[in-house]
N, C-alpha and C positions, 0 to 999 in steps of 0.2 A: 374153687367152688363159686357158684354164680350168684348167690344171693346178693352179694355185693362184691363178687369176685372172690369171696372167701366164705367158708361155711361155718359149721356148727361151733358150739362152745362159746357163743357170744354172750355178752352180758346184757342185762335188761336196761330199762329206761332209767332216767335219773330223777332224783328228788330236786326240787327247785325252791329257791327263795331269793327274794330281791329286796333291796332297799328302795326308797323313792327314786324316781327317774334321775334326779339331779345328783344322787349319791352313787357310791360304788354298787356294783351288782355282784352277788355271790351265787355261784352255781355249784351243786354237788353232782359230779358226773357219774357214769356207770361203774367207775372203779371205786367210788366212795370218796374221791378226792374233791376237796373244796377248791374252786377256781374263782379268783376275784378279778373283776374287770373294773377299771376306773370309770368306764363309760361304755355305752353300747358300741360294739365293734363296727368300724366302717370298712375295714379290709379283712375279708374272711377267706381263708383257704379251706376248701372241703376236700377231704381225701376218702370219701365214701359216697357213692352215687345217691343213696337214699337220703343222706344228710343235705347234699346240694339241692335235691328235689324239695326237701322240706323247707329249707331257707327260701327257695323261690316260691313255694306255695304260700308262704307267709308274707310274700310281697317284697322280699329283700334281695332279689336276684342281683341287683346292681352292686351290692356290697361284696359279692364273690369275685375274687381276683385270680383264682387258680383252682384247678380241679384235678382229680386223678384221671388216669387214662380210660377208666370204664364209665365215667359219667357221660351219658348220652342225651339227657333230658334235663330241662327244656332246651330247645334249639338256641335260645339266647346265650347259652354258655359255650356254644361251639367254638367261639373265637378265643377263648381263654387259654392261657398256658396249661399244658398237660404236664403233670408233675410225677409221672410214673405210677406204679401200682400202689394200692392202698396199704399193703402190708410192708412194702419197702419202697417208699417214695424217694424221689431225688431231694435229699435234704438241702443241698446248696440252692437248688431252684426254689424251694419253699422259703428259705431264709431271704433270698434275693427279693421276694415279693413284699417283704416287710409287713406281714399280716399282724393284725391286732389279736387274732385268735385262729387256731387251727382246729378244725373239726375232723375227727379221725375214728377209725375202727378200733374197738377195744383190743382186738387181736394184733394190731399193728406193732411191728418190732421197732418202729421209729419213735415211739412216744418218748422214751427216755432221752434219746439224743436231741429231740426237738426241745424238750424242757430244759436240758442242760445248756442249750443255746439261748435260754431266756424267753422262749416263746410260750404264750398261753395256749394250753392244749386242753380240749374238751373231748373226752372219749365217750362215744355213744354208739349203740347198735341194737336196735329193737328186734325181737323175735316173735312178738305177739301183737295183736291189735291194741291191747292196753298199753304196751310199751311204745308202739308208734304214737299213740296219743300222748304219752308221757314225754317222748322226745320232742314232739311239737310244742308242748308246754314249756319245756326247757329252753328251746330255741326262741320261742316268743318272749320269754323272760330275758334271755340274753340280748335280744333285739330291742327290748323295752317297748313292745307293742301294746298300746293301751287296750286293744280289743282281745289280746291274748290269742290262744290257738283255737278257741271254741268255734268261731265261724268256719274255719277250715275243717275241723272235726265233724261239725254238723253236716257239712256238704258230703263228707265221706260216708257218714252213716246213711244219709239219704240215698246216695249212689249204691251202697250195698243193698239197701231195701229194694231199689229198682231192679238190680241184677237178680235178686231172689225171685221177684215177680216175673221176670223174663224166662225163668226155667220151665221147660216142658213138664207137665204133670207126671208123665210116664217116667221121667228121670229121677224123680224124688225118691230117696231111699236106696238108690243104686250105690253099689260098693265101688269105690274109686281108689286107684293108686296114682299118686302124683310123684314123678321123679324130679327132684330138685336139681340133681346133677348126676353125671355119669359116675357109676360106682358099683351098684346104684346107691345114691344117697336119696332117701325118701323124705317127703314132707309129712311129718307126723301130725297127729290130732292137735297137739298143743303148740304147733308153729303158726305163724301168721297165715301161711298158705292153708294149713289144716283148718284154721278158724274160718277162713273164707269159704272153703269147701262146705263146711258145716252150715254156714249162712245160706248157701245155695241148696241145702237140703240133701247133700250127698253124704255117704257114710265112708269114712276113711278106714282102709284096711290096716293102717299102721297106728296102733294105740299110743296114747300119751306116755305109757310106761317105757316105751323105747326111746323117748327123747324127741326134741323138736325136729332134728334132721339126722336120723340114724343111718349108718351104712348097713345095708342089708345083704344077705346072700340072695342072689337072684332066685334061688329055689324057694325062698320065702314067698315071693310074689306068685310063683307057680302054684304053691300049695293054697294060697289065699284065693287065687283065681278071680280077680275083680271083674266087675261088669264093664268098667270104663278105665282107660289109661289116659293120663295127662302128663305132659312134660315138653321140654324144648326139643327141637329137631336134633340139636347137638347130642342129646341123651338118647332119645327114642329112635333117631334115624328117620330118613325120609319115608322109607317103606319096608326096610329090611327087619328081620327079627332082631330086637335089641340085644337079647341074651339067649344062650342056648336053652331050649325048652319052652320059650315064650310063645312060639307059634301055636301051641296048644291052648293058650289062654282064650277064654270065651270072648274077651274084649278084642283080641287080635282077629279071631275068626269072624266076629260080627262087624268088624271095622269101626268099633266104638273107641276111637283113639283121637285125642286132641293133641296135635303137635303144634307147638307155637314156634314161630320163626322170627328172626330179625328183632325189630323194636318190640314186638309183642312178647317175644321170649324174655327180654329184659324186664318188661312190664310185670309179668306174672310172678317173678321171683324176687322183686324188690320190696322190702318192708317200709314203704314210705307213704306219702300223701296220695298216691295213685292206686291204692288198694281197691277202691271201688271200680276204677277203670279196669283193673285186672279181673275183678269179679265179673264184669260185663263181658270181657273177652272170653272168659270161661263159659259163661252162659250162652254166648253166641255159638261157640263150638258145640256145646251140648245140644242146642237146637238143631244143628246139622246132623248129628249122629243119632239123635232121638227124634226123627221127624214125625 
């Protein structure tokens, strides 16, 4: 699954607390585990794209010494060692980098092994806007940043507002289906993608009761018959009918489809500091299909 190259069932943001900068830092991660650091980490391994992006957004890109294979942004990380997938990374390669801390997906099967080797592991993975904010606060505390995460979050909120203003008036209130990954796995109302869609004035056909990223029967979408389809080309295809029966959808017949490719496809499905950029990418596409 592509949200972070893994999908649903992920945990929320973490609660944070810290002592004065000169003393130890204590964090409680998304597992409810307390992690103590003797000092702000100078060598960070990130095994989840959104966490690497968040560290960089907070101005600490140079502290990252290794990333998972799916991390593609920012370009400054392109030269770093690739440590495998985020669910099952190359443990030996991680250890060889002598990290002060490893940032990892809550769903990773490597957490226990990394901790058994004596590494400090912080497991985080946001699924909502509030949890993205919480992860930024956690990482800002970990990094002992005096300004915290609020300047970054304020810019994100401003960008979301700008994207909402860019939406065509005729698109507001339109019913949308967003395919997060082939399956189909949908982005529900209470996912970070669903919250972005709501900020843009769109109505999600997948209610919160179904969960953040439910796997649907394709017939569900046929019955709902949304006005607009969104998703990556890996899911929705370049031009073909994604699933049997979908050619009858009003969105297919009217050409109201937003297919995101390449770097933009990664952008719209990652719950990190570029949520506002993702919202603007969605708004630009909606401008084209609702001229």
